[in-house]
DRENMIVEX-98269 format. One record per residue: residue in three letters; y, x, z negated of N, C-alpha, C in turn; residue number from 1. Coordinates in steps of 0.2 Angstrom, whole numbers. Example, Ala and Ser with C-alpha at 12.3 -4.5 7.8 and 13.67 -1.06 7.14 Angstrom:
<nodes>
residuo;n.c2;n.c1;n.c3;ca.c2;ca.c1;ca.c3;c.c2;c.c1;c.c3;num
ALA;-28;66;-39;-22;62;-39;-16;66;-39;1
SER;-11;64;-35;-5;68;-36;0;64;-39;2
</nodes>
This chain:
<nodes>
residuo;n.c2;n.c1;n.c3;ca.c2;ca.c1;ca.c3;c.c2;c.c1;c.c3;num
MET;409;599;-578;410;592;-576;416;592;-571;1
PHE;421;595;-573;427;595;-569;426;598;-562;2
ILE;422;603;-562;421;606;-555;417;602;-551;3
ILE;412;598;-554;408;593;-550;413;588;-547;4
LYS;417;585;-552;422;580;-550;426;582;-544;5
LEU;429;589;-545;433;592;-540;430;592;-533;6
LEU;423;595;-533;420;595;-527;419;589;-524;7
VAL;417;584;-528;416;577;-525;423;574;-522;8
ALA;428;575;-525;434;573;-523;436;577;-516;9
LEU;435;583;-516;437;587;-510;432;585;-504;10
VAL;426;584;-505;422;582;-500;424;575;-497;11
LEU;426;570;-502;428;564;-499;435;564;-496;12
ALA;439;569;-498;446;570;-495;445;573;-488;13
LEU;440;578;-487;439;580;-481;436;575;-476;14
ALA;431;571;-479;428;566;-474;434;561;-472;15
LEU;438;559;-476;444;555;-474;448;558;-469;16
ALA;450;564;-470;454;568;-466;451;568;-459;17
ILE;445;570;-458;441;570;-452;441;563;-449;18
TYR;440;558;-453;440;551;-450;447;550;-447;19
ILE;452;551;-450;459;550;-448;460;554;-441;20
VAL;458;560;-441;459;564;-435;455;561;-430;21
ASN;449;559;-431;445;556;-425;448;550;-423;22
LEU;451;546;-427;455;540;-425;461;541;-422;23
ASN;464;548;-422;470;549;-419;476;545;-422;24
ILE;476;545;-429;481;541;-432;487;546;-433;25
LYS;492;545;-430;498;550;-431;504;546;-428;26
SER;510;548;-431;516;545;-429;518;548;-422;27
LYS;521;544;-418;524;546;-412;531;548;-413;28
VAL;532;554;-415;539;556;-417;543;559;-411;29
PRO;548;556;-409;552;559;-404;556;566;-406;30
ALA;557;570;-402;561;576;-404;568;574;-406;31
ILE;570;577;-412;577;575;-415;581;581;-413;32
THR;586;581;-409;590;587;-406;597;587;-409;33
ASP;600;581;-411;607;580;-413;607;582;-420;34
ALA;613;584;-422;615;585;-429;614;579;-433;35
THR;611;580;-439;610;575;-444;614;576;-451;36
SER;615;570;-454;618;571;-461;613;572;-466;37
ALA;607;569;-464;601;571;-469;599;578;-467;38
PRO;597;582;-472;595;589;-471;589;589;-466;39
TYR;589;593;-461;584;593;-456;583;600;-454;40
LYS;577;603;-455;575;610;-453;568;611;-452;41
ASN;567;615;-446;560;616;-444;556;609;-443;42
ALA;560;605;-439;557;598;-437;555;594;-443;43
LYS;558;595;-449;556;591;-455;563;589;-458;44
PHE;563;582;-461;568;580;-465;567;582;-472;45
HIS;572;583;-476;572;585;-483;576;581;-487;46
ASN;575;581;-494;579;578;-498;585;582;-500;47
THR;590;579;-503;596;583;-505;594;588;-510;48
SER;590;586;-515;587;590;-520;580;592;-518;49
PRO;578;598;-517;571;599;-514;566;597;-519;50
ARG;561;594;-517;555;592;-521;551;598;-523;51
GLN;548;598;-529;544;603;-531;537;602;-527;52
PRO;536;607;-523;530;606;-519;523;606;-523;53
MET;518;602;-521;512;602;-524;508;607;-522;54
THR;505;611;-527;500;616;-526;493;613;-524;55
PHE;489;618;-521;482;615;-520;479;612;-526;56
THR;480;616;-532;477;613;-538;480;606;-540;57
ASP;486;606;-539;489;599;-540;486;594;-536;58
THR;486;595;-529;483;590;-525;476;589;-526;59
ALA;472;594;-528;465;593;-530;464;588;-536;60
ALA;468;590;-541;468;586;-547;470;579;-546;61
LEU;475;578;-541;476;571;-540;471;567;-536;62
TRP;467;570;-532;462;567;-529;456;566;-534;63
VAL;455;570;-539;450;569;-544;452;562;-548;64
ARG;459;562;-549;461;556;-553;459;549;-549;65
PHE;461;550;-542;460;544;-538;453;542;-538;66
PHE;448;546;-538;441;545;-537;437;544;-543;67
THR;440;546;-549;436;546;-555;440;543;-561;68
GLU;446;542;-561;450;539;-566;449;531;-567;69
LYS;447;529;-572;446;522;-573;452;518;-573;70
LYS;453;513;-569;459;509;-569;458;503;-573;71
VAL;463;501;-577;463;495;-581;469;491;-580;72
ASP;467;484;-578;472;479;-577;476;481;-571;73
THR;474;484;-566;478;485;-561;479;480;-555;74
THR;474;475;-556;475;469;-552;475;463;-556;75
PRO;479;458;-554;480;452;-558;474;448;-560;76
ASN;474;445;-566;468;441;-568;471;434;-569;77
ILE;477;433;-565;480;426;-565;481;425;-557;78
THR;483;419;-555;484;417;-549;492;418;-548;79
ILE;494;423;-543;501;424;-542;504;418;-539;80
PRO;510;416;-543;513;410;-540;517;411;-533;81
VAL;515;408;-528;518;408;-522;521;402;-519;82
ARG;527;401;-518;530;395;-515;529;395;-508;83
LYS;525;391;-505;524;390;-498;530;387;-495;84
MET;532;390;-489;538;387;-485;536;387;-478;85
ASN;540;383;-474;539;383;-467;546;384;-463;86
ARG;546;384;-457;552;385;-453;557;380;-454;87
ALA;555;373;-455;560;368;-456;563;369;-463;88
ASP;560;372;-468;564;374;-474;569;379;-473;89
LEU;568;384;-468;573;389;-467;578;386;-463;90
GLU;577;382;-458;582;379;-454;586;374;-457;91
ALA;584;371;-463;588;367;-467;593;370;-471;92
LEU;592;377;-472;597;381;-476;604;381;-472;93
SER;609;381;-476;616;381;-473;617;388;-470;94
ASN;622;388;-465;624;394;-461;630;397;-464;95
ASP;633;395;-470;639;397;-472;638;402;-478;96
THR;632;405;-479;631;410;-484;625;414;-483;97
LEU;623;418;-487;617;423;-486;612;420;-491;98
HIS;606;418;-488;600;416;-492;595;422;-492;99
LEU;591;422;-497;586;427;-498;579;424;-500;100
VAL;573;427;-498;567;426;-500;563;432;-501;101
LYS;560;433;-507;555;438;-508;548;436;-505;102
LEU;546;440;-500;540;438;-497;533;441;-500;103
GLY;535;447;-503;529;451;-506;531;458;-506;104
HIS;529;462;-511;530;469;-512;537;470;-511;105
SER;539;474;-505;546;475;-504;549;471;-498;106
SER;545;466;-495;547;463;-489;551;457;-491;107
ILE;557;457;-488;562;452;-489;564;448;-483;108
LEU;565;442;-483;568;438;-478;575;436;-480;109
LEU;580;436;-475;586;434;-476;589;430;-471;110
LYS;592;425;-473;596;421;-468;603;422;-469;111
VAL;606;426;-464;613;429;-465;618;425;-460;112
TYR;621;420;-463;625;416;-460;622;413;-453;113
GLY;616;411;-454;613;408;-448;608;412;-444;114
GLU;609;419;-445;604;424;-442;598;426;-447;115
TYR;592;426;-444;587;428;-449;585;436;-448;116
TRP;585;439;-454;584;446;-454;578;447;-459;117
LEU;574;452;-457;568;454;-461;569;462;-463;118
ILE;567;463;-469;567;470;-472;560;472;-474;119
ASP;558;477;-471;551;480;-472;546;475;-472;120
PRO;545;471;-467;540;466;-466;533;469;-466;121
VAL;529;467;-471;522;469;-471;518;463;-473;122
PHE;514;460;-468;511;454;-468;503;455;-468;123
SER;501;461;-467;494;462;-466;491;462;-473;124
ASP;484;461;-473;480;460;-479;480;467;-483;125
ARG;481;473;-480;480;479;-483;486;483;-481;126
ALA;489;487;-486;494;492;-485;490;499;-483;127
SER;488;499;-477;483;505;-475;483;505;-468;128
PRO;481;511;-465;479;512;-458;473;508;-456;129
PHE;469;506;-461;463;502;-459;464;495;-463;130
GLN;461;490;-460;460;483;-463;454;482;-466;131
PHE;449;487;-467;443;487;-470;443;491;-477;132
ALA;449;495;-478;449;499;-484;457;500;-486;133
GLY;458;501;-492;465;502;-494;467;497;-498;134
PRO;473;498;-501;476;492;-506;476;486;-503;135
LYS;473;481;-506;472;474;-503;477;469;-507;136
ARG;480;465;-503;485;460;-506;482;456;-512;137
PHE;487;455;-517;485;450;-522;486;443;-520;138
HIS;490;442;-515;492;435;-513;494;435;-506;139
GLN;494;430;-503;496;429;-496;504;428;-496;140
PRO;507;430;-490;514;428;-489;516;421;-489;141
PRO;522;419;-491;523;412;-492;524;408;-485;142
ILE;525;412;-480;525;410;-473;522;415;-468;143
SER;519;412;-463;516;417;-458;521;420;-453;144
LEU;519;425;-450;523;428;-445;524;423;-439;145
GLU;519;420;-437;520;415;-432;524;409;-433;146
ALA;525;407;-440;529;402;-442;536;403;-442;147
LEU;538;410;-443;545;412;-443;549;410;-437;148
PRO;555;408;-438;560;407;-433;561;414;-429;149
PRO;565;414;-423;567;420;-420;571;424;-425;150
ILE;569;431;-425;572;435;-429;578;439;-426;151
ASP;584;440;-429;589;443;-426;588;451;-427;152
LYS;586;453;-433;586;460;-435;580;461;-440;153
VAL;576;467;-438;571;469;-443;574;476;-445;154
LEU;574;477;-452;577;483;-455;571;487;-458;155
ILE;570;493;-457;564;497;-460;567;503;-464;156
SER;565;504;-470;567;509;-474;564;516;-473;157
HIS;557;516;-471;554;522;-470;547;520;-467;158
ASN;543;525;-465;537;523;-461;530;523;-465;159
HIS;530;523;-472;524;522;-476;521;515;-474;160
TYR;514;515;-475;511;509;-473;512;502;-477;161
ASP;515;503;-483;517;497;-487;524;495;-485;162
HIS;527;498;-480;534;497;-478;535;496;-471;163
LEU;531;499;-467;530;499;-460;523;497;-457;164
ASP;522;490;-455;516;488;-454;515;486;-447;165
LYS;511;490;-443;510;490;-436;508;483;-434;166
ALA;504;480;-437;502;473;-435;507;468;-435;167
SER;511;469;-440;517;464;-441;522;465;-436;168
ILE;524;472;-434;528;473;-429;526;471;-422;169
GLN;520;471;-421;517;469;-414;518;462;-413;170
VAL;518;458;-419;519;451;-418;526;449;-418;171
LEU;530;453;-421;538;452;-422;541;454;-416;172
LEU;539;459;-412;542;462;-406;544;457;-401;173
ALA;540;452;-400;542;447;-395;548;442;-397;174
LYS;549;441;-404;553;436;-407;559;440;-410;175
THR;560;446;-409;565;450;-413;570;453;-408;176
GLN;577;452;-410;582;455;-405;583;462;-406;177
GLN;583;465;-413;585;472;-414;581;474;-420;178
PHE;579;481;-419;575;484;-425;580;490;-427;179
LEU;582;490;-433;586;495;-436;581;500;-440;180
VAL;581;506;-438;576;510;-441;578;517;-443;181
PRO;575;521;-447;578;528;-448;576;532;-442;182
LYS;579;538;-442;578;543;-436;571;544;-436;183
GLY;568;544;-430;561;546;-429;556;540;-429;184
VAL;558;535;-433;553;529;-433;553;526;-426;185
ASP;558;526;-422;558;523;-416;552;525;-411;186
GLY;550;531;-413;544;533;-409;538;529;-410;187
ASP;536;527;-416;531;523;-417;532;516;-414;188
LEU;538;513;-415;539;506;-412;539;506;-405;189
VAL;541;511;-401;540;511;-394;533;511;-392;190
ASP;529;516;-396;522;516;-394;518;510;-396;191
TRP;521;505;-400;518;499;-402;520;493;-397;192
GLY;525;495;-393;527;490;-388;534;487;-388;193
VAL;538;490;-393;545;488;-394;549;491;-388;194
GLU;553;487;-385;557;490;-380;563;494;-383;195
ALA;564;500;-380;568;505;-383;575;503;-384;196
ASN;577;498;-379;584;496;-380;585;491;-385;197
LYS;580;489;-389;580;485;-395;581;488;-401;198
ILE;580;495;-401;580;499;-407;586;503;-408;199
ILE;589;503;-414;595;507;-416;592;512;-422;200
THR;593;518;-421;591;523;-426;597;525;-430;201
PHE;595;526;-437;600;528;-442;599;534;-445;202
ASP;605;538;-446;605;544;-450;608;541;-457;203
TRP;607;546;-462;610;544;-469;618;543;-468;204
TRP;621;538;-471;628;536;-471;630;533;-464;205
GLN;625;532;-459;627;529;-453;628;522;-454;206
GLU;633;519;-451;635;512;-452;635;508;-445;207
LEU;634;502;-445;634;497;-440;638;491;-441;208
GLN;643;490;-438;647;483;-439;643;478;-434;209
THR;641;473;-438;638;467;-434;642;461;-435;210
SER;640;456;-431;644;450;-431;644;446;-438;211
GLN;640;448;-442;639;445;-449;642;450;-455;212
GLY;643;456;-453;646;461;-458;643;468;-457;213
LEU;644;472;-462;642;479;-461;635;481;-463;214
VAL;632;485;-460;625;487;-462;626;495;-462;215
ALA;623;498;-468;624;505;-468;617;508;-471;216
PHE;615;514;-469;609;517;-471;611;523;-476;217
THR;608;523;-482;610;527;-487;604;532;-489;218
PRO;606;537;-492;600;542;-494;596;539;-500;219
THR;590;541;-500;585;541;-505;582;547;-506;220
GLN;578;548;-512;574;554;-513;566;552;-512;221
HIS;564;553;-506;557;551;-505;554;556;-500;222
PHE;550;553;-495;546;557;-490;544;552;-485;223
SER;541;555;-480;538;550;-475;532;553;-472;224
GLY;528;549;-468;522;551;-465;517;546;-464;225
ARG;513;545;-459;508;540;-458;501;543;-456;226
GLY;501;550;-454;495;553;-452;494;560;-454;227
MET;490;563;-450;489;570;-451;495;574;-447;228
GLY;498;578;-451;503;583;-448;510;580;-446;229
ASP;512;574;-449;518;571;-447;522;570;-453;230
GLY;521;574;-459;524;573;-465;532;575;-464;231
ASN;536;570;-466;543;571;-466;546;572;-459;232
ALA;543;570;-454;545;571;-447;550;565;-446;233
THR;550;560;-450;555;554;-449;558;554;-455;234
LEU;564;550;-455;569;550;-460;567;544;-465;235
TRP;569;543;-471;569;538;-476;575;536;-479;236
GLY;576;530;-482;583;529;-485;583;521;-487;237
ALA;589;519;-489;590;513;-492;595;509;-487;238
TRP;596;502;-488;600;498;-484;606;495;-488;239
VAL;612;495;-486;617;491;-488;619;486;-483;240
ILE;620;480;-486;621;474;-481;628;471;-484;241
LYS;633;471;-481;640;469;-484;643;464;-479;242
THR;642;458;-481;646;452;-478;653;451;-480;243
PRO;656;447;-477;663;445;-480;663;442;-487;244
GLN;657;439;-489;657;436;-496;652;440;-501;245
GLU;647;443;-498;641;446;-502;640;453;-501;246
ASN;638;457;-506;636;464;-505;630;465;-508;247
ILE;624;467;-504;618;468;-507;615;475;-505;248
PHE;611;478;-510;608;484;-509;600;484;-509;249
PHE;597;487;-504;590;487;-504;588;494;-505;250
SER;584;496;-510;583;503;-511;577;507;-507;251
GLY;573;503;-503;567;506;-501;564;510;-506;252
ASP;561;516;-505;557;519;-510;561;525;-512;253
SER;561;527;-519;565;533;-521;563;535;-528;254
GLY;564;542;-529;564;544;-536;571;543;-538;255
TYR;573;544;-545;579;543;-547;583;550;-545;256
PHE;589;549;-543;594;555;-541;601;553;-540;257
GLN;605;558;-540;612;557;-540;615;552;-534;258
GLY;611;552;-529;613;548;-523;614;541;-524;259
PHE;611;538;-530;613;531;-531;620;530;-533;260
LYS;623;535;-537;630;535;-539;634;536;-533;261
GLU;632;540;-529;636;541;-523;637;535;-519;262
THR;631;531;-518;631;525;-514;635;520;-518;263
GLY;635;519;-524;639;515;-528;646;516;-528;264
ASP;648;522;-528;655;524;-527;658;522;-520;265
LYS;653;523;-515;656;522;-508;656;515;-506;266
TYR;650;511;-508;649;504;-506;649;499;-511;267
GLY;649;501;-518;649;496;-523;655;493;-524;268
PRO;656;488;-529;650;485;-533;646;481;-529;269
PHE;639;480;-531;635;476;-527;633;469;-531;270
ASP;634;464;-528;632;457;-531;624;457;-533;271
LEU;620;460;-529;613;460;-530;610;467;-528;272
THR;606;470;-532;602;476;-530;595;474;-530;273
LEU;592;476;-525;584;475;-524;582;482;-525;274
ILE;579;484;-531;577;490;-533;570;491;-534;275
GLU;567;497;-531;560;498;-532;558;499;-539;276
THR;553;495;-541;551;495;-548;543;494;-548;277
GLY;540;500;-547;533;499;-546;530;505;-543;278
ALA;523;507;-544;520;512;-540;522;519;-543;279
TYR;524;520;-549;526;526;-552;521;529;-556;280
ASP;522;536;-557;517;540;-561;520;547;-562;281
ALA;518;550;-567;520;556;-569;518;561;-564;282
ASP;513;560;-560;511;565;-555;516;565;-549;283
TRP;520;560;-548;524;559;-542;531;556;-545;284
ALA;533;559;-550;539;556;-553;546;557;-549;285
ASP;546;562;-545;552;564;-541;553;559;-535;286
ILE;548;555;-533;548;551;-527;548;543;-529;287
HIS;546;541;-535;546;534;-537;548;534;-544;288
MET;553;529;-545;556;529;-552;552;525;-557;289
LYS;552;527;-563;550;523;-569;555;517;-569;290
PRO;552;511;-572;557;505;-573;563;507;-576;291
GLU;563;511;-581;569;513;-585;574;517;-580;292
GLU;571;521;-575;576;524;-571;578;519;-565;293
SER;574;514;-564;577;509;-559;583;505;-562;294
VAL;583;504;-568;588;501;-572;594;505;-571;295
GLN;593;512;-572;599;516;-572;602;517;-565;296
ALA;597;516;-560;600;516;-553;604;510;-552;297
HIS;602;505;-554;606;498;-553;613;499;-557;298
ILE;613;502;-562;620;504;-566;624;509;-562;299
ASP;621;514;-559;624;519;-555;627;515;-549;300
LEU;624;511;-546;626;507;-540;631;502;-541;301
LYS;633;501;-548;638;496;-550;635;489;-548;302
GLY;629;488;-549;626;481;-548;628;476;-553;303
LYS;628;470;-551;629;464;-555;623;461;-557;304
VAL;618;460;-553;612;457;-554;606;462;-551;305
MET;601;463;-554;596;467;-552;589;463;-551;306
MET;586;464;-545;580;461;-543;575;467;-542;307
PRO;569;467;-547;564;472;-546;560;470;-540;308
ILE;559;475;-535;554;474;-530;549;480;-530;309
HIS;545;480;-525;539;485;-524;534;484;-530;310
ASN;532;478;-531;528;476;-536;525;469;-535;311
GLY;519;468;-538;516;461;-538;512;459;-532;312
THR;511;464;-528;507;463;-521;502;467;-520;313
PHE;503;474;-521;498;479;-520;497;483;-526;314
ASP;490;486;-527;489;491;-532;490;498;-529;315
LEU;495;501;-531;497;508;-527;498;513;-532;316
ALA;496;512;-539;496;517;-544;491;516;-549;317
PHE;492;519;-555;487;519;-560;489;514;-566;318
HIS;496;512;-566;498;508;-571;496;501;-570;319
THR;496;497;-575;494;490;-575;498;486;-570;320
TRP;496;481;-567;500;477;-562;506;474;-564;321
HIS;506;473;-571;512;469;-574;517;474;-578;322
ASP;515;480;-578;519;485;-582;526;486;-579;323
PRO;527;486;-572;534;486;-570;538;481;-573;324
PHE;535;475;-573;539;469;-575;541;469;-583;325
ASP;535;471;-587;536;471;-594;541;477;-596;326
ARG;541;482;-593;546;488;-595;553;487;-592;327
VAL;553;484;-586;560;483;-584;564;477;-588;328
VAL;560;473;-590;563;467;-594;566;470;-601;329
VAL;562;475;-604;564;478;-610;570;482;-609;330
GLU;570;486;-604;575;491;-603;582;487;-601;331
SER;581;482;-597;587;478;-595;590;475;-601;332
GLU;586;472;-605;589;469;-611;593;475;-615;333
ARG;590;481;-616;593;486;-620;599;488;-617;334
ARG;599;488;-610;605;491;-606;610;485;-604;335
ASN;609;479;-606;613;473;-605;614;472;-597;336
VAL;608;473;-594;608;472;-587;605;465;-585;337
THR;608;461;-581;605;455;-579;600;455;-574;338
LEU;594;453;-575;588;453;-570;588;446;-567;339
SER;585;446;-561;583;440;-557;576;441;-555;340
THR;571;437;-557;564;438;-555;561;432;-552;341
PRO;563;431;-545;561;425;-542;553;425;-540;342
GLU;550;419;-539;543;419;-537;543;421;-530;343
PHE;538;423;-527;537;424;-520;538;417;-516;344
GLY;542;417;-511;543;411;-507;549;407;-510;345
GLN;552;409;-516;557;405;-519;564;407;-515;346
ILE;567;402;-512;573;403;-508;579;403;-513;347
PHE;584;407;-512;590;407;-516;596;411;-512;348
SER;602;410;-515;607;413;-512;611;417;-518;349
ILE;616;421;-516;619;425;-522;622;421;-527;350
ASN;624;415;-525;627;410;-530;622;406;-534;351
THR;615;406;-532;610;403;-535;604;407;-537;352
LEU;606;413;-539;601;418;-541;596;415;-546;353
PRO;590;416;-545;585;413;-551;586;418;-557;354
PRO;585;415;-563;586;419;-569;580;423;-570;355
LEU;580;426;-576;574;430;-578;568;425;-580;356
THR;563;425;-576;557;420;-577;551;424;-577;357
PRO;547;425;-582;541;429;-583;535;426;-580;358
TRP;535;425;-573;530;421;-569;524;425;-570;359
TRP;524;432;-571;518;436;-571;514;435;-577;360
LYS;517;431;-582;513;430;-588;511;422;-588;361
SER;511;419;-582;509;412;-582;501;412;-583;362
GLU;499;406;-584;492;404;-586;490;407;-592;363
</nodes>
């Protein structure tokens, strides 16, 4: 039976690969010729601690899981609460502090002392190269791209489809002043129509002093790639946003590693950490954290309040859709960590952080 399942999985994998090649889906990666803080060798970026490479058998077994393992409760049986908002709601917010809104998955909207910033904006219905297949949204964003005010900055953590959405970028490029991206990701943006002079590329530990404060790009333990043959050709990482009054950390995607403590020592303490808590599995434990590790990362970062992100919008793993919330609540209580769990579309500031509210258990 295993051999049959393996053959089926391999045939399907080959068919998908051929389809992708035929559609010419690949990243437009520019040559990286300057020295980098992130390990870079043979035209590939690497983590500070090398990942255990997957063997052919490991890969085949994972494909078998995806095609044959029965998923249980991986999509919500409730209506995800979403607070709709419009441009007038955003413009009514004060310009003397930093406001935040969780839009979905890892997409965050900020109003930073009057400027609008977006982190990892994904507004498409699917986190996929195709809009007819792939992980489909559990809920719609609380505001449309078209309704957003002019955007000063878009920050991208890495180029995976659930963090870098081509359709969203193509709408945003006309209303965005700057795109802050990891090294190599500029190639895709230029190919999609973004003017090169609007893009700033970042290496690990690179900083940018803006009119509203410091932005820094810090290491994570992950990988990159959007198509065939472009694996790890572009960089990945996390964002630090440090204003005169607030200090926040956005994790992007990462396995647990020593780098969180290094970032905490260099830039902490943080008023708020937005930490990846979702899409984990034993088969890829080195690139996505379990909820218990997410809490430890928050502690390493010297965070005051933790907000779990990377959950509640797409089915990207085998665990139940609510497992990230259930487990992070238990662990935060055990470690005496303060959690904030806003609903999608709920507007707040550092001084008005929503308390722990189990909205995923509603109805």
